[in-house]
ROTOR-564623 format. One record per residue: residue in three letters; x, y, z of N, C-alpha, C, O, CB in turn. Coordinates in nm, 2 decimals. Each point is the difference from the previous one (the first is absolute). Glycine has a CB too. Layout:
residues N
residu / n.east / n.north / n.up / ca.east / ca.north / ca.up / c.east / c.north / c.up / o.east / o.north / o.up / cb.east / cb.north / cb.up
ALA / X / Y / Z / X / Y / Z / X / Y / Z / X / Y / Z / X / Y / Z
...
END
This chain:
residues 107
residu / n.east / n.north / n.up / ca.east / ca.north / ca.up / c.east / c.north / c.up / o.east / o.north / o.up / cb.east / cb.north / cb.up
UNK / 2.16 / -6.35 / 6.11 / -0.03 / 0.04 / -0.13 / -0.13 / 0.08 / -0.01 / -0.10 / -0.05 / 0.05 / 0.23 / -0.15 / -0.14
UNK / -0.12 / 0.32 / 0.04 / -0.12 / 0.08 / -0.01 / -0.08 / -0.03 / -0.13 / 0.06 / -0.02 / -0.10 / 0.06 / 0.20 / 0.23
UNK / -0.25 / -0.19 / -0.11 / -0.09 / -0.03 / -0.12 / -0.06 / 0.13 / -0.04 / -0.06 / 0.07 / 0.08 / 0.01 / -0.31 / 0.00
UNK / 0.06 / 0.27 / -0.21 / -0.06 / 0.12 / -0.05 / -0.13 / -0.03 / -0.07 / -0.01 / -0.10 / -0.08 / 0.24 / 0.20 / 0.05
UNK / -0.33 / -0.02 / 0.06 / -0.13 / -0.02 / -0.06 / -0.05 / 0.13 / -0.07 / -0.03 / 0.09 / 0.07 / -0.02 / -0.27 / 0.10
UNK / 0.05 / 0.18 / -0.30 / -0.05 / 0.12 / -0.07 / -0.15 / 0.02 / 0.03 / -0.07 / -0.09 / -0.01 / 0.25 / 0.07 / -0.17
UNK / -0.21 / 0.14 / 0.20 / -0.14 / 0.04 / 0.03 / -0.05 / 0.11 / -0.09 / 0.08 / 0.10 / -0.02 / -0.06 / -0.18 / 0.26
UNK / -0.13 / 0.07 / -0.30 / -0.05 / 0.10 / -0.09 / -0.16 / 0.00 / 0.01 / -0.06 / -0.09 / 0.05 / 0.26 / 0.07 / -0.21
UNK / -0.25 / 0.13 / 0.11 / -0.15 / 0.01 / -0.01 / -0.03 / 0.09 / -0.11 / 0.06 / 0.10 / -0.02 / -0.09 / -0.14 / 0.27
UNK / -0.08 / 0.01 / -0.32 / -0.05 / 0.08 / -0.11 / -0.15 / 0.00 / 0.01 / -0.07 / -0.10 / -0.01 / 0.27 / 0.05 / -0.14
UNK / -0.26 / 0.17 / 0.17 / -0.14 / 0.02 / 0.00 / -0.04 / 0.09 / -0.11 / 0.04 / 0.12 / -0.01 / -0.05 / -0.16 / 0.26
UNK / -0.07 / -0.01 / -0.35 / -0.05 / 0.09 / -0.11 / -0.15 / -0.01 / 0.01 / -0.06 / -0.10 / -0.02 / 0.27 / 0.05 / -0.13
UNK / -0.27 / 0.17 / 0.16 / -0.14 / 0.01 / 0.01 / -0.05 / 0.10 / -0.11 / 0.07 / 0.10 / -0.03 / -0.07 / -0.16 / 0.27
UNK / -0.11 / 0.02 / -0.30 / -0.06 / 0.08 / -0.11 / -0.13 / 0.05 / 0.05 / -0.08 / -0.08 / 0.04 / 0.21 / -0.05 / -0.23
UNK / -0.16 / 0.26 / 0.17 / -0.12 / 0.06 / 0.05 / -0.07 / 0.07 / -0.12 / 0.07 / 0.07 / -0.07 / 0.02 / -0.05 / 0.31
UNK / -0.22 / -0.04 / -0.26 / -0.07 / 0.06 / -0.10 / -0.10 / 0.11 / 0.05 / -0.08 / 0.05 / -0.08 / 0.11 / -0.26 / -0.06
UNK / -0.04 / 0.23 / 0.27 / -0.09 / 0.09 / 0.05 / 0.01 / 0.00 / 0.16 / 0.05 / -0.09 / 0.06 / -0.20 / 0.07 / -0.26
UNK / 0.09 / 0.13 / 0.25 / 0.00 / 0.01 / 0.15 / -0.12 / -0.08 / 0.06 / -0.11 / 0.00 / -0.06 / 0.22 / 0.23 / 0.04
UNK / -0.08 / -0.29 / 0.13 / -0.11 / -0.07 / 0.07 / -0.07 / 0.10 / 0.09 / 0.05 / 0.11 / 0.02 / 0.07 / -0.33 / -0.03
UNK / -0.24 / 0.19 / 0.05 / -0.08 / 0.09 / 0.08 / 0.07 / 0.03 / 0.14 / -0.02 / 0.11 / 0.06 / -0.19 / -0.19 / -0.17
UNK / 0.29 / -0.01 / 0.15 / 0.07 / 0.02 / 0.13 / 0.13 / 0.08 / -0.01 / 0.07 / 0.02 / 0.10 / -0.17 / -0.23 / -0.02
UNK / 0.14 / 0.25 / -0.21 / 0.12 / 0.07 / -0.02 / -0.01 / 0.14 / 0.05 / -0.10 / 0.06 / 0.01 / 0.14 / -0.20 / -0.21
UNK / 0.08 / 0.20 / 0.24 / 0.01 / 0.13 / 0.05 / -0.06 / 0.10 / -0.11 / 0.00 / -0.03 / -0.12 / 0.20 / -0.03 / 0.26
UNK / -0.25 / 0.17 / -0.09 / -0.06 / 0.10 / -0.09 / 0.10 / 0.05 / -0.10 / -0.04 / 0.03 / -0.12 / -0.12 / 0.04 / 0.30
UNK / 0.29 / -0.05 / -0.15 / 0.10 / 0.05 / -0.09 / 0.02 / -0.10 / -0.12 / 0.01 / 0.04 / -0.11 / 0.10 / 0.08 / 0.30
UNK / -0.11 / -0.25 / -0.16 / 0.01 / -0.10 / -0.10 / -0.12 / -0.01 / -0.09 / 0.01 / -0.02 / -0.12 / 0.14 / -0.11 / 0.27
UNK / -0.27 / 0.15 / -0.09 / -0.12 / 0.00 / -0.08 / 0.00 / 0.12 / -0.10 / -0.04 / -0.02 / -0.12 / -0.08 / -0.09 / 0.31
UNK / 0.17 / 0.22 / -0.15 / 0.01 / 0.12 / -0.08 / 0.10 / -0.03 / -0.12 / -0.03 / 0.04 / -0.11 / -0.03 / 0.12 / 0.30
UNK / 0.17 / -0.22 / -0.15 / 0.10 / -0.03 / -0.10 / -0.06 / -0.10 / -0.11 / 0.03 / 0.02 / -0.12 / 0.15 / 0.01 / 0.29
UNK / -0.26 / -0.12 / -0.13 / -0.06 / -0.09 / -0.10 / -0.11 / 0.07 / -0.08 / -0.02 / -0.03 / -0.12 / 0.06 / -0.16 / 0.28
UNK / -0.11 / 0.28 / -0.10 / -0.09 / 0.08 / -0.08 / 0.07 / 0.08 / -0.11 / -0.05 / 0.01 / -0.11 / -0.10 / 0.01 / 0.31
UNK / 0.27 / 0.04 / -0.16 / 0.08 / 0.07 / -0.10 / 0.05 / -0.10 / -0.11 / 0.01 / 0.04 / -0.12 / 0.05 / 0.13 / 0.30
UNK / -0.02 / -0.29 / -0.14 / 0.04 / -0.10 / -0.10 / -0.11 / -0.03 / -0.10 / 0.02 / -0.01 / -0.12 / 0.15 / -0.08 / 0.29
UNK / -0.29 / 0.07 / -0.12 / -0.12 / -0.03 / -0.08 / -0.03 / 0.11 / -0.10 / -0.03 / -0.02 / -0.11 / -0.06 / -0.12 / 0.29
UNK / 0.11 / 0.27 / -0.13 / -0.02 / 0.11 / -0.08 / 0.10 / 0.01 / -0.11 / -0.03 / 0.03 / -0.12 / -0.07 / 0.09 / 0.31
UNK / 0.23 / -0.15 / -0.16 / 0.10 / 0.00 / -0.10 / -0.02 / -0.11 / -0.10 / 0.02 / 0.02 / -0.12 / 0.14 / 0.06 / 0.29
UNK / -0.21 / -0.20 / -0.13 / -0.03 / -0.10 / -0.10 / -0.11 / 0.05 / -0.09 / 0.01 / -0.03 / -0.12 / 0.05 / -0.15 / 0.29
UNK / -0.16 / 0.24 / -0.12 / -0.11 / 0.05 / -0.09 / 0.06 / 0.11 / -0.10 / -0.04 / 0.00 / -0.12 / -0.13 / -0.05 / 0.30
UNK / 0.25 / 0.14 / -0.13 / 0.06 / 0.10 / -0.08 / 0.10 / -0.06 / -0.11 / 0.00 / 0.05 / -0.11 / -0.02 / 0.11 / 0.30
UNK / 0.09 / -0.26 / -0.15 / 0.09 / -0.06 / -0.09 / -0.07 / -0.09 / -0.11 / 0.04 / -0.01 / -0.11 / 0.13 / 0.01 / 0.29
UNK / -0.29 / -0.05 / -0.13 / -0.08 / -0.08 / -0.09 / 0.05 / -0.14 / -0.02 / 0.09 / -0.03 / -0.07 / -0.15 / 0.23 / -0.05
UNK / -0.01 / -0.29 / 0.19 / 0.03 / -0.15 / -0.02 / 0.11 / -0.05 / 0.08 / 0.04 / -0.12 / -0.01 / -0.12 / 0.15 / -0.21
UNK / 0.15 / 0.05 / 0.31 / 0.11 / -0.06 / 0.08 / -0.05 / -0.07 / 0.12 / -0.12 / -0.01 / 0.03 / 0.26 / 0.20 / -0.11
UNK / -0.05 / -0.26 / 0.14 / -0.03 / -0.07 / 0.12 / 0.11 / 0.02 / 0.10 / 0.11 / -0.03 / -0.02 / -0.24 / -0.15 / -0.11
UNK / 0.10 / 0.24 / 0.24 / 0.10 / 0.04 / 0.11 / 0.00 / -0.11 / 0.10 / -0.10 / -0.05 / 0.05 / 0.06 / 0.29 / -0.09
UNK / 0.16 / -0.29 / 0.07 / 0.02 / -0.09 / 0.11 / 0.12 / 0.05 / 0.08 / 0.08 / 0.08 / -0.04 / -0.16 / -0.28 / -0.09
UNK / 0.08 / 0.16 / 0.26 / 0.10 / 0.05 / 0.09 / 0.08 / -0.13 / 0.04 / -0.05 / -0.09 / 0.05 / -0.09 / 0.29 / 0.03
UNK / 0.27 / -0.19 / -0.10 / 0.09 / -0.11 / 0.04 / 0.07 / 0.03 / 0.13 / 0.06 / 0.11 / 0.01 / -0.03 / -0.18 / -0.26
UNK / -0.04 / -0.01 / 0.34 / 0.07 / 0.01 / 0.13 / 0.10 / -0.11 / 0.01 / -0.03 / -0.12 / 0.01 / -0.16 / 0.24 / 0.10
UNK / 0.32 / -0.09 / -0.12 / 0.11 / -0.10 / 0.00 / 0.09 / 0.02 / 0.12 / 0.07 / 0.11 / 0.01 / -0.08 / -0.13 / -0.27
UNK / 0.02 / -0.08 / 0.34 / 0.08 / 0.01 / 0.12 / 0.10 / -0.12 / -0.01 / -0.05 / -0.12 / 0.01 / -0.13 / 0.24 / 0.13
UNK / 0.31 / -0.10 / -0.15 / 0.09 / -0.10 / -0.01 / 0.11 / 0.01 / 0.10 / 0.05 / 0.11 / 0.03 / -0.09 / -0.12 / -0.28
UNK / 0.07 / -0.10 / 0.32 / 0.11 / 0.00 / 0.10 / 0.10 / -0.11 / -0.04 / -0.05 / -0.11 / -0.02 / -0.10 / 0.20 / 0.20
UNK / 0.27 / -0.07 / -0.19 / 0.08 / 0.12 / 0.02 / -0.04 / 0.10 / -0.12 / -0.04 / -0.04 / -0.10 / 0.23 / -0.08 / 0.22
UNK / -0.17 / 0.25 / -0.09 / -0.04 / 0.10 / -0.09 / 0.08 / -0.01 / -0.13 / 0.12 / -0.03 / 0.00 / -0.17 / 0.18 / 0.19
UNK / -0.03 / -0.13 / -0.30 / 0.06 / 0.00 / -0.13 / 0.00 / 0.14 / -0.06 / -0.07 / 0.08 / 0.04 / -0.01 / -0.32 / -0.08
UNK / 0.17 / 0.25 / -0.06 / 0.00 / 0.13 / -0.07 / -0.13 / 0.02 / -0.08 / -0.06 / -0.09 / -0.05 / 0.31 / 0.08 / 0.03
UNK / -0.29 / 0.13 / 0.02 / -0.13 / 0.04 / -0.07 / 0.01 / -0.05 / -0.15 / -0.10 / -0.04 / -0.05 / 0.07 / 0.24 / 0.21
UNK / 0.14 / -0.18 / -0.22 / 0.02 / -0.04 / -0.14 / -0.02 / -0.15 / -0.02 / -0.07 / -0.04 / -0.10 / 0.23 / 0.23 / 0.07
UNK / -0.11 / -0.27 / 0.12 / -0.02 / -0.14 / -0.01 / -0.15 / -0.04 / 0.02 / -0.05 / -0.09 / -0.07 / 0.28 / 0.05 / 0.16
UNK / -0.30 / 0.10 / 0.00 / -0.14 / -0.02 / 0.02 / -0.08 / 0.04 / -0.12 / -0.09 / -0.07 / -0.04 / 0.12 / 0.10 / 0.29
UNK / 0.00 / 0.09 / -0.31 / -0.06 / 0.04 / -0.12 / 0.02 / -0.09 / -0.11 / -0.10 / -0.03 / -0.08 / 0.12 / 0.26 / 0.16
UNK / 0.10 / -0.28 / -0.10 / 0.02 / -0.10 / -0.11 / -0.08 / -0.13 / 0.02 / -0.06 / -0.05 / -0.10 / 0.29 / 0.14 / 0.08
UNK / -0.24 / -0.14 / 0.14 / -0.08 / -0.12 / 0.03 / -0.15 / 0.03 / -0.03 / -0.06 / -0.09 / -0.06 / 0.23 / 0.01 / 0.23
UNK / -0.22 / 0.19 / -0.12 / -0.14 / 0.03 / -0.03 / -0.02 / 0.02 / -0.15 / -0.11 / -0.05 / -0.05 / 0.09 / 0.16 / 0.28
UNK / 0.11 / -0.05 / -0.30 / -0.02 / 0.02 / -0.14 / 0.00 / -0.14 / -0.07 / -0.09 / -0.02 / -0.09 / 0.20 / 0.24 / 0.10
UNK / -0.02 / -0.31 / 0.02 / 0.00 / -0.13 / -0.06 / -0.13 / -0.08 / 0.04 / -0.05 / -0.07 / -0.08 / 0.30 / 0.07 / 0.09
UNK / -0.30 / 0.02 / 0.11 / -0.13 / -0.06 / 0.04 / -0.12 / 0.05 / -0.09 / -0.08 / -0.08 / -0.03 / 0.17 / 0.06 / 0.27
UNK / -0.09 / 0.15 / -0.27 / -0.10 / 0.05 / -0.08 / 0.01 / -0.05 / -0.14 / -0.10 / -0.02 / -0.07 / 0.09 / 0.22 / 0.21
UNK / 0.13 / -0.23 / -0.19 / 0.02 / -0.06 / -0.13 / -0.06 / -0.14 / 0.00 / -0.06 / -0.04 / -0.10 / 0.27 / 0.18 / 0.06
UNK / -0.18 / -0.21 / 0.14 / -0.06 / -0.14 / 0.01 / -0.15 / 0.01 / 0.00 / -0.07 / -0.08 / -0.06 / 0.27 / 0.00 / 0.19
UNK / -0.26 / 0.17 / -0.05 / -0.14 / 0.02 / 0.01 / -0.06 / 0.04 / -0.14 / -0.11 / -0.05 / -0.04 / 0.13 / 0.12 / 0.28
UNK / 0.05 / 0.01 / -0.31 / -0.05 / 0.04 / -0.14 / 0.00 / -0.12 / -0.09 / -0.09 / -0.02 / -0.08 / 0.19 / 0.25 / 0.11
UNK / 0.00 / -0.32 / -0.02 / 0.01 / -0.12 / -0.08 / -0.12 / -0.09 / 0.03 / -0.06 / -0.06 / -0.09 / 0.31 / 0.08 / 0.08
UNK / -0.28 / -0.04 / 0.14 / -0.11 / -0.08 / 0.05 / -0.14 / 0.06 / -0.05 / -0.08 / -0.08 / -0.05 / 0.22 / 0.00 / 0.25
UNK / -0.15 / 0.21 / -0.19 / -0.13 / 0.06 / -0.05 / -0.01 / -0.01 / -0.15 / -0.11 / -0.02 / -0.05 / 0.12 / 0.18 / 0.24
UNK / 0.10 / -0.15 / -0.26 / 0.00 / -0.01 / -0.15 / -0.05 / -0.14 / -0.03 / -0.08 / -0.02 / -0.09 / 0.26 / 0.19 / 0.06
UNK / -0.12 / -0.27 / 0.09 / -0.04 / -0.14 / -0.02 / -0.15 / -0.03 / 0.03 / -0.06 / -0.06 / -0.08 / 0.30 / -0.01 / 0.13
UNK / -0.28 / 0.13 / 0.06 / -0.14 / -0.02 / 0.04 / -0.10 / 0.07 / -0.11 / -0.10 / -0.05 / -0.03 / 0.17 / 0.04 / 0.27
UNK / -0.03 / 0.13 / -0.29 / -0.07 / 0.07 / -0.10 / -0.01 / -0.08 / -0.13 / -0.10 / -0.01 / -0.07 / 0.16 / 0.23 / 0.17
UNK / 0.06 / -0.28 / -0.14 / 0.00 / -0.09 / -0.12 / -0.09 / -0.12 / 0.02 / -0.07 / -0.03 / -0.10 / 0.31 / 0.10 / 0.06
UNK / -0.24 / -0.13 / 0.15 / -0.09 / -0.11 / 0.03 / -0.15 / 0.04 / -0.01 / -0.08 / -0.07 / -0.06 / 0.25 / -0.04 / 0.20
UNK / -0.20 / 0.23 / -0.08 / -0.14 / 0.04 / -0.01 / -0.04 / 0.04 / -0.14 / -0.11 / -0.03 / -0.04 / 0.13 / 0.12 / 0.27
UNK / 0.07 / -0.04 / -0.31 / -0.03 / 0.03 / -0.14 / -0.02 / -0.12 / -0.08 / -0.09 / -0.01 / -0.08 / 0.23 / 0.21 / 0.09
UNK / -0.06 / -0.31 / 0.01 / -0.02 / -0.13 / -0.07 / -0.13 / -0.06 / 0.04 / -0.07 / -0.05 / -0.08 / 0.32 / 0.02 / 0.08
UNK / -0.29 / 0.04 / 0.13 / -0.13 / -0.05 / 0.04 / -0.11 / 0.07 / -0.06 / -0.10 / -0.06 / -0.04 / 0.20 / -0.01 / 0.26
UNK / -0.09 / 0.21 / -0.23 / -0.10 / 0.08 / -0.07 / -0.02 / -0.05 / -0.15 / -0.12 / -0.01 / -0.04 / 0.17 / 0.20 / 0.19
UNK / 0.06 / -0.21 / -0.21 / -0.01 / -0.05 / -0.14 / -0.06 / -0.14 / -0.01 / -0.09 / -0.02 / -0.09 / 0.29 / 0.16 / 0.03
UNK / -0.17 / -0.23 / 0.15 / -0.06 / -0.13 / 0.00 / -0.15 / 0.01 / 0.03 / -0.08 / -0.08 / -0.06 / 0.30 / -0.02 / 0.13
UNK / -0.26 / 0.18 / 0.03 / -0.14 / 0.02 / 0.03 / -0.08 / 0.04 / -0.12 / -0.11 / -0.04 / -0.02 / 0.17 / 0.09 / 0.26
UNK / 0.00 / 0.04 / -0.32 / -0.06 / 0.05 / -0.12 / -0.01 / -0.11 / -0.11 / -0.10 / -0.02 / -0.07 / 0.18 / 0.26 / 0.13
UNK / 0.04 / -0.30 / -0.08 / 0.01 / -0.10 / -0.11 / -0.07 / -0.13 / 0.03 / -0.06 / -0.06 / -0.09 / 0.27 / 0.16 / 0.03
UNK / -0.21 / -0.15 / 0.18 / -0.05 / -0.12 / 0.04 / -0.09 / 0.01 / 0.13 / 0.03 / -0.06 / 0.10 / 0.17 / -0.06 / -0.20
UNK / -0.30 / 0.20 / 0.09 / -0.09 / 0.03 / 0.11 / -0.06 / -0.13 / 0.06 / -0.02 / 0.00 / 0.12 / -0.03 / 0.22 / -0.22
UNK / 0.03 / -0.32 / 0.02 / -0.06 / -0.12 / 0.05 / 0.09 / -0.07 / 0.11 / -0.06 / -0.07 / 0.08 / -0.06 / 0.04 / -0.30
UNK / 0.24 / 0.05 / 0.21 / 0.09 / -0.06 / 0.10 / -0.01 / 0.07 / 0.14 / 0.03 / -0.06 / 0.10 / 0.13 / 0.00 / -0.28
UNK / -0.22 / 0.18 / 0.18 / -0.01 / 0.07 / 0.13 / -0.14 / 0.01 / 0.05 / -0.02 / 0.06 / 0.11 / 0.22 / 0.07 / -0.18
UNK / -0.30 / -0.19 / 0.00 / -0.13 / 0.00 / 0.05 / -0.02 / -0.09 / 0.12 / 0.06 / -0.10 / 0.01 / -0.14 / 0.15 / -0.25
UNK / -0.01 / 0.00 / 0.33 / -0.03 / -0.08 / 0.12 / -0.08 / -0.13 / -0.04 / -0.08 / 0.01 / -0.10 / 0.08 / 0.20 / 0.24
UNK / 0.02 / -0.32 / -0.08 / -0.07 / -0.12 / -0.02 / -0.15 / 0.02 / 0.04 / -0.02 / 0.06 / 0.11 / 0.23 / -0.20 / -0.08
UNK / -0.30 / 0.10 / -0.12 / -0.14 / 0.02 / 0.03 / -0.04 / -0.11 / 0.10 / 0.07 / -0.10 / 0.02 / -0.12 / 0.21 / -0.24
UNK / -0.07 / -0.09 / 0.28 / -0.05 / -0.09 / 0.10 / -0.03 / -0.14 / -0.05 / 0.01 / -0.10 / 0.07 / -0.10 / 0.29 / 0.05
UNK / 0.06 / -0.20 / -0.25 / -0.03 / -0.13 / -0.06 / 0.13 / -0.08 / -0.03 / -0.01 / -0.12 / -0.02 / -0.20 / 0.22 / -0.08
UNK / 0.32 / -0.04 / 0.09 / 0.12 / -0.07 / -0.03 / 0.06 / -0.06 / 0.13 / 0.00 / 0.06 / 0.11 / 0.05 / 0.09 / -0.30
UNK / 0.00 / -0.27 / 0.18 / 0.07 / -0.06 / 0.13 / 0.12 / 0.08 / 0.03 / 0.08 / 0.04 / -0.09 / -0.17 / -0.27 / 0.04
UNK / 0.12 / 0.24 / 0.18 / 0.12 / 0.07 / 0.04 / 0.12 / -0.10 / -0.01 / -0.02 / -0.11 / 0.03 / -0.11 / 0.27 / 0.13
UNK / 0.24 / -0.10 / -0.19 / 0.12 / -0.09 / -0.01 / 0.09 / 0.02 / 0.12 / 0.10 / -0.06 / 0.00 / -0.11 / 0.07 / -0.25
END
């Protein structure tokens, strides 16, 4: 009886800039990306490198990446909401956020 074993691999890497050891062509590409970010105003360029085995259709990979960015947006929105609430609390109840003075016993 033959035993079948499915095998797969998925490598997703995100890059935000060229390292000093990167080839000169890649460094030029990153300089152009930074220039484009400045021209666009406020953008953030990242490079996604996705290698999947067995090979998947480009549309399927794009769908997965899009859904991943939707999840990331939800997490960032939640984090922003928490930071906004903390800002309000720091303003309304600053005494709760003050550092303990040296004369007070530590808890």
